BAZAMAR-601576 format. One record per residue: x negated, y, z of N, C-alpha, C, O in turn; chain. Coordinates in steps of 0.001 Angstrom, whole numbers, plus 500000, padded with zeros to 6 digits. Example, Ala and Ser with C-alpha at 12.3 -4.5 7.8 and 13.67 -1.06 7.14 Angstrom:
% BAZAMAR-601576
<n_east=486810 | n_north=494310 | n_up=507800 | ca_east=487700 | ca_north=495500 | ca_up=507800 | c_east=486800 | c_north=496700 | c_up=507800 | o_east=485764 | o_north=496681 | o_up=508465 | mol=A>
<n_east=487150 | n_north=497750 | n_up=507080 | ca_east=486330 | ca_north=498940 | ca_up=507140 | c_east=487100 | c_north=500030 | c_up=507870 | o_east=486591 | o_north=501138 | o_up=508039 | mol=A>
This chain:
% BAZAMAR-601576
<n_east=318863 | n_north=008006 | n_up=356602 | ca_east=319689 | ca_north=008268 | ca_up=355691 | c_east=321172 | c_north=008853 | c_up=356429 | o_east=321679 | o_north=008216 | o_up=357352 | mol=A>
<n_east=321680 | n_north=009903 | n_up=356002 | ca_east=323137 | ca_north=010384 | ca_up=356639 | c_east=324369 | c_north=009282 | c_up=356074 | o_east=324424 | o_north=008684 | o_up=355000 | mol=A>
<n_east=325332 | n_north=009269 | n_up=357255 | ca_east=326198 | ca_north=008379 | ca_up=356775 | c_east=327135 | c_north=008754 | c_up=355977 | o_east=327383 | o_north=009948 | o_up=356145 | mol=A>
<n_east=327707 | n_north=008313 | n_up=355258 | ca_east=328688 | ca_north=008639 | ca_up=353889 | c_east=329797 | c_north=008674 | c_up=354438 | o_east=329980 | o_north=007974 | o_up=355434 | mol=A>
<n_east=330877 | n_north=009542 | n_up=353906 | ca_east=332266 | ca_north=009709 | ca_up=354159 | c_east=333080 | c_north=010194 | c_up=353270 | o_east=332688 | o_north=011180 | o_up=352646 | mol=A>
<n_east=334364 | n_north=009661 | n_up=352988 | ca_east=334944 | ca_north=010243 | ca_up=352060 | c_east=336219 | c_north=011343 | c_up=352160 | o_east=336972 | o_north=011312 | o_up=353133 | mol=A>
<n_east=336346 | n_north=012056 | n_up=351359 | ca_east=337412 | ca_north=012886 | ca_up=351680 | c_east=337659 | c_north=013378 | c_up=349926 | o_east=336974 | o_north=013465 | o_up=348907 | mol=A>
<n_east=339053 | n_north=013609 | n_up=350341 | ca_east=339745 | ca_north=014006 | ca_up=348907 | c_east=340089 | c_north=015285 | c_up=349103 | o_east=340617 | o_north=015621 | o_up=350163 | mol=A>
<n_east=339834 | n_north=016190 | n_up=348088 | ca_east=339659 | ca_north=017648 | ca_up=347993 | c_east=340297 | c_north=017627 | c_up=346877 | o_east=340062 | o_north=016710 | o_up=346090 | mol=A>
<n_east=341306 | n_north=018696 | n_up=346536 | ca_east=341631 | ca_north=019260 | ca_up=345093 | c_east=340624 | c_north=020062 | c_up=344844 | o_east=339779 | o_north=020416 | o_up=345667 | mol=A>
<n_east=340710 | n_north=020510 | n_up=343190 | ca_east=339608 | ca_north=021253 | ca_up=342546 | c_east=339589 | c_north=022643 | c_up=343533 | o_east=338505 | o_north=023144 | o_up=343833 | mol=A>
<n_east=340806 | n_north=023196 | n_up=343989 | ca_east=340790 | ca_north=024673 | ca_up=344551 | c_east=340193 | c_north=024780 | c_up=345927 | o_east=339776 | o_north=025832 | o_up=346411 | mol=A>
<n_east=340184 | n_north=023527 | n_up=346555 | ca_east=339512 | ca_north=023495 | ca_up=347842 | c_east=338159 | c_north=023307 | c_up=347732 | o_east=337469 | o_north=023747 | o_up=348651 | mol=A>
<n_east=337400 | n_north=022522 | n_up=346430 | ca_east=336399 | ca_north=022451 | ca_up=346363 | c_east=335570 | c_north=024241 | c_up=346169 | o_east=334597 | o_north=024762 | o_up=346714 | mol=A>
<n_east=336652 | n_north=024761 | n_up=345026 | ca_east=335996 | ca_north=026025 | ca_up=344838 | c_east=335924 | c_north=026633 | c_up=346073 | o_east=334843 | o_north=027178 | o_up=346296 | mol=A>
<n_east=336876 | n_north=026710 | n_up=347065 | ca_east=336827 | ca_north=027399 | ca_up=348165 | c_east=335678 | c_north=027263 | c_up=349048 | o_east=335247 | o_north=028232 | o_up=349673 | mol=A>
<n_east=335070 | n_north=025894 | n_up=349142 | ca_east=333932 | ca_north=025409 | ca_up=349975 | c_east=332750 | c_north=026021 | c_up=349058 | o_east=331832 | o_north=026522 | o_up=349707 | mol=A>
<n_east=332639 | n_north=026055 | n_up=347791 | ca_east=331807 | ca_north=026338 | ca_up=346673 | c_east=331622 | c_north=028346 | c_up=347492 | o_east=330725 | o_north=028843 | o_up=348173 | mol=A>
<n_east=332492 | n_north=028729 | n_up=347140 | ca_east=332475 | ca_north=029925 | ca_up=347285 | c_east=331735 | c_north=030226 | c_up=348943 | o_east=330791 | o_north=031003 | o_up=349084 | mol=A>
<n_east=332290 | n_north=029550 | n_up=349961 | ca_east=332204 | ca_north=029796 | ca_up=351067 | c_east=330585 | c_north=029548 | c_up=351563 | o_east=330027 | o_north=030178 | o_up=352461 | mol=A>
<n_east=330049 | n_north=028575 | n_up=350824 | ca_east=328737 | ca_north=027972 | ca_up=350975 | c_east=327715 | c_north=029045 | c_up=350048 | o_east=326508 | o_north=029027 | o_up=350290 | mol=A>
<n_east=328216 | n_north=029895 | n_up=349070 | ca_east=327421 | ca_north=030545 | ca_up=348502 | c_east=327281 | c_north=031866 | c_up=349722 | o_east=326254 | o_north=032324 | o_up=350223 | mol=A>
<n_east=328315 | n_north=032143 | n_up=349892 | ca_east=328517 | ca_north=033317 | ca_up=350834 | c_east=327141 | c_north=033166 | c_up=352442 | o_east=326421 | o_north=033964 | o_up=353042 | mol=A>
<n_east=327438 | n_north=031629 | n_up=352527 | ca_east=326366 | ca_north=031159 | ca_up=353893 | c_east=325154 | c_north=031516 | c_up=353049 | o_east=324515 | o_north=032549 | o_up=353248 | mol=A>
<n_east=324778 | n_north=030408 | n_up=351859 | ca_east=323416 | ca_north=030836 | ca_up=351635 | c_east=323179 | c_north=032002 | c_up=351424 | o_east=322144 | o_north=032081 | o_up=352086 | mol=A>
<n_east=323350 | n_north=033168 | n_up=350943 | ca_east=322987 | ca_north=034454 | ca_up=350818 | c_east=322288 | c_north=034882 | c_up=352363 | o_east=321206 | o_north=035423 | o_up=352589 | mol=A>
<n_east=323413 | n_north=034388 | n_up=353361 | ca_east=322752 | ca_north=034778 | ca_up=354640 | c_east=321483 | c_north=034390 | c_up=355311 | o_east=320784 | o_north=034960 | o_up=356149 | mol=A>
<n_east=321372 | n_north=032991 | n_up=354553 | ca_east=320291 | ca_north=031996 | ca_up=355062 | c_east=318931 | c_north=032733 | c_up=354308 | o_east=317781 | o_north=032704 | o_up=354747 | mol=A>
<n_east=319320 | n_north=033287 | n_up=353260 | ca_east=317944 | ca_north=033743 | ca_up=352298 | c_east=317590 | c_north=035064 | c_up=352657 | o_east=316453 | o_north=035488 | o_up=352449 | mol=A>
<n_east=318597 | n_north=035840 | n_up=353250 | ca_east=318220 | ca_north=037231 | ca_up=353451 | c_east=317545 | c_north=037189 | c_up=355215 | o_east=316741 | o_north=037940 | o_up=355767 | mol=A>
<n_east=318354 | n_north=035864 | n_up=355768 | ca_east=317518 | ca_north=035571 | ca_up=357052 | c_east=316206 | c_north=035111 | c_up=356985 | o_east=315565 | o_north=035344 | o_up=358010 | mol=A>
<n_east=315631 | n_north=034557 | n_up=356140 | ca_east=314586 | ca_north=033899 | ca_up=355872 | c_east=313550 | c_north=035607 | c_up=355191 | o_east=312339 | o_north=035731 | o_up=355377 | mol=A>
<n_east=314161 | n_north=036355 | n_up=354672 | ca_east=313250 | ca_north=037555 | ca_up=354088 | c_east=312980 | c_north=038151 | c_up=355476 | o_east=311867 | o_north=038447 | o_up=355909 | mol=A>
<n_east=314155 | n_north=038286 | n_up=356113 | ca_east=313670 | ca_north=039193 | ca_up=357651 | c_east=312697 | c_north=038343 | c_up=358465 | o_east=311875 | o_north=039001 | o_up=359101 | mol=A>
<n_east=312632 | n_north=037190 | n_up=358560 | ca_east=311548 | ca_north=036337 | ca_up=359093 | c_east=310318 | c_north=036348 | c_up=358676 | o_east=309334 | o_north=036261 | o_up=359412 | mol=A>
<n_east=310302 | n_north=036491 | n_up=357092 | ca_east=309034 | ca_north=036767 | ca_up=356527 | c_east=308300 | c_north=038001 | c_up=357111 | o_east=307165 | o_north=038037 | o_up=357588 | mol=A>
<n_east=309360 | n_north=039184 | n_up=356942 | ca_east=308867 | ca_north=040233 | ca_up=357230 | c_east=308069 | c_north=040639 | c_up=358790 | o_east=307196 | o_north=041433 | o_up=359142 | mol=A>
<n_east=308979 | n_north=039538 | n_up=359493 | ca_east=308433 | ca_north=039683 | ca_up=361257 | c_east=307341 | c_north=038862 | c_up=361153 | o_east=306362 | o_north=039121 | o_up=361852 | mol=A>
<n_east=307319 | n_north=037694 | n_up=360235 | ca_east=306054 | ca_north=036807 | ca_up=360210 | c_east=306401 | c_north=035965 | c_up=361564 | o_east=305578 | o_north=035667 | o_up=362430 | mol=A>
<n_east=307883 | n_north=035621 | n_up=361567 | ca_east=308267 | ca_north=034481 | ca_up=362505 | c_east=308068 | c_north=033489 | c_up=361624 | o_east=308733 | o_north=033541 | o_up=360589 | mol=A>
<n_east=307149 | n_north=032393 | n_up=361808 | ca_east=307174 | ca_north=031267 | ca_up=360787 | c_east=307983 | c_north=030037 | c_up=361357 | o_east=308104 | o_north=028941 | o_up=360811 | mol=A>
<n_east=308509 | n_north=030439 | n_up=362559 | ca_east=309512 | ca_north=029167 | ca_up=363281 | c_east=310634 | c_north=029556 | c_up=362344 | o_east=310846 | o_north=028837 | o_up=361368 | mol=A>
<n_east=311407 | n_north=030687 | n_up=362568 | ca_east=312558 | ca_north=030816 | ca_up=361680 | c_east=312294 | c_north=031030 | c_up=360066 | o_east=313214 | o_north=031145 | o_up=359257 | mol=A>
<n_east=311314 | n_north=031054 | n_up=359827 | ca_east=311067 | ca_north=031132 | ca_up=358443 | c_east=311621 | c_north=029633 | c_up=357723 | o_east=312417 | o_north=029462 | o_up=356800 | mol=A>
<n_east=310858 | n_north=028658 | n_up=358544 | ca_east=311069 | ca_north=027149 | ca_up=358015 | c_east=312395 | c_north=026891 | c_up=358305 | o_east=313023 | o_north=026197 | o_up=357506 | mol=A>
<n_east=312922 | n_north=027300 | n_up=359259 | ca_east=314629 | ca_north=026826 | ca_up=359600 | c_east=315300 | c_north=027409 | c_up=358806 | o_east=316158 | o_north=026645 | o_up=358365 | mol=A>
<n_east=315396 | n_north=029021 | n_up=358111 | ca_east=316275 | ca_north=029292 | ca_up=357263 | c_east=316152 | c_north=028646 | c_up=355931 | o_east=317036 | o_north=028219 | o_up=355189 | mol=A>
<n_east=314768 | n_north=028668 | n_up=355781 | ca_east=314312 | ca_north=027990 | ca_up=354240 | c_east=315042 | c_north=026917 | c_up=354286 | o_east=315919 | o_north=026710 | o_up=353447 | mol=A>
<n_east=314758 | n_north=026029 | n_up=355347 | ca_east=315162 | ca_north=024737 | ca_up=355044 | c_east=316581 | c_north=024517 | c_up=354844 | o_east=316850 | o_north=023631 | o_up=354032 | mol=A>
<n_east=317731 | n_north=025228 | n_up=355500 | ca_east=319044 | ca_north=025501 | ca_up=355691 | c_east=319320 | c_north=026215 | c_up=354085 | o_east=320276 | o_north=025803 | o_up=353427 | mol=A>
<n_east=318740 | n_north=026910 | n_up=353731 | ca_east=318837 | ca_north=027465 | ca_up=352383 | c_east=319064 | c_north=026227 | c_up=351102 | o_east=319947 | o_north=026045 | o_up=350265 | mol=A>
<n_east=317698 | n_north=025470 | n_up=351470 | ca_east=317610 | ca_north=024567 | ca_up=350660 | c_east=318484 | c_north=023642 | c_up=350584 | o_east=318853 | o_north=023325 | o_up=349453 | mol=A>
<n_east=319183 | n_north=022804 | n_up=351998 | ca_east=320285 | ca_north=021912 | ca_up=351994 | c_east=321231 | c_north=022554 | c_up=351497 | o_east=321699 | o_north=021842 | o_up=350609 | mol=A>
<n_east=321916 | n_north=023727 | n_up=351580 | ca_east=322989 | ca_north=024653 | ca_up=350946 | c_east=322786 | c_north=024469 | c_up=349506 | o_east=323839 | o_north=024197 | o_up=348929 | mol=A>
<n_east=322021 | n_north=024518 | n_up=348944 | ca_east=321655 | ca_north=024445 | ca_up=347764 | c_east=321999 | c_north=023444 | c_up=347025 | o_east=322670 | o_north=023390 | o_up=345995 | mol=A>
<n_east=321314 | n_north=022404 | n_up=347837 | ca_east=321394 | ca_north=021124 | ca_up=347380 | c_east=323037 | c_north=020422 | c_up=347607 | o_east=323350 | o_north=019414 | o_up=346973 | mol=A>
<n_east=323749 | n_north=020912 | n_up=348320 | ca_east=325156 | ca_north=020701 | ca_up=348380 | c_east=325827 | c_north=021523 | c_up=347452 | o_east=326664 | o_north=021071 | o_up=346670 | mol=A>
<n_east=325408 | n_north=023040 | n_up=347515 | ca_east=326709 | ca_north=023525 | ca_up=346319 | c_east=326218 | c_north=023019 | c_up=344822 | o_east=327010 | o_north=023082 | o_up=343882 | mol=A>
<n_east=324787 | n_north=022481 | n_up=344634 | ca_east=324911 | ca_north=021744 | ca_up=343040 | c_east=325756 | c_north=020746 | c_up=343032 | o_east=326431 | o_north=020616 | o_up=342011 | mol=A>
<n_east=325987 | n_north=019597 | n_up=344367 | ca_east=326753 | ca_north=018617 | ca_up=343963 | c_east=328200 | c_north=019098 | c_up=343766 | o_east=328737 | o_north=018793 | o_up=342701 | mol=A>
<n_east=328873 | n_north=019790 | n_up=344636 | ca_east=329824 | ca_north=020251 | ca_up=344436 | c_east=330422 | c_north=021215 | c_up=343352 | o_east=331599 | o_north=021185 | o_up=342994 | mol=A>
<n_east=329416 | n_north=022119 | n_up=342851 | ca_east=329668 | ca_north=022585 | ca_up=341800 | c_east=330098 | c_north=021805 | c_up=340569 | o_east=330876 | o_north=022259 | o_up=339730 | mol=A>
<n_east=329375 | n_north=020245 | n_up=340502 | ca_east=329559 | ca_north=019428 | ca_up=339128 | c_east=330836 | c_north=018841 | c_up=339611 | o_east=331190 | o_north=017907 | o_up=338890 | mol=A>
<n_east=331624 | n_north=019084 | n_up=340582 | ca_east=332799 | ca_north=018739 | ca_up=340777 | c_east=334280 | c_north=019399 | c_up=340595 | o_east=335421 | o_north=018964 | o_up=340749 | mol=A>
<n_east=333674 | n_north=020783 | n_up=340152 | ca_east=334330 | ca_north=021842 | ca_up=340121 | c_east=334633 | c_north=021704 | c_up=338430 | o_east=333776 | o_north=021366 | o_up=337613 | mol=A>
<n_east=336218 | n_north=022086 | n_up=338072 | ca_east=336274 | ca_north=022108 | ca_up=336720 | c_east=336207 | c_north=023376 | c_up=336262 | o_east=336646 | o_north=024350 | o_up=336873 | mol=A>
<n_east=335781 | n_north=023394 | n_up=335419 | ca_east=335121 | ca_north=024602 | ca_up=334199 | c_east=336691 | c_north=025369 | c_up=333583 | o_east=336652 | o_north=026252 | o_up=332726 | mol=A>
């Protein structure tokens, strides 16, 4: 299990992180697609894992963003 740290962020800062992670996620999803086209199994696993972890973090942060 990963260590837990506490960071205090404003709603605006959380929204900025969400925006940045969404862009990062798009890059990993696209990279996974390219790896599939090239039949590069190692990269498929790497990029898919990264995108899954980003999606999990995004979900946690989006729960904190005020509507």
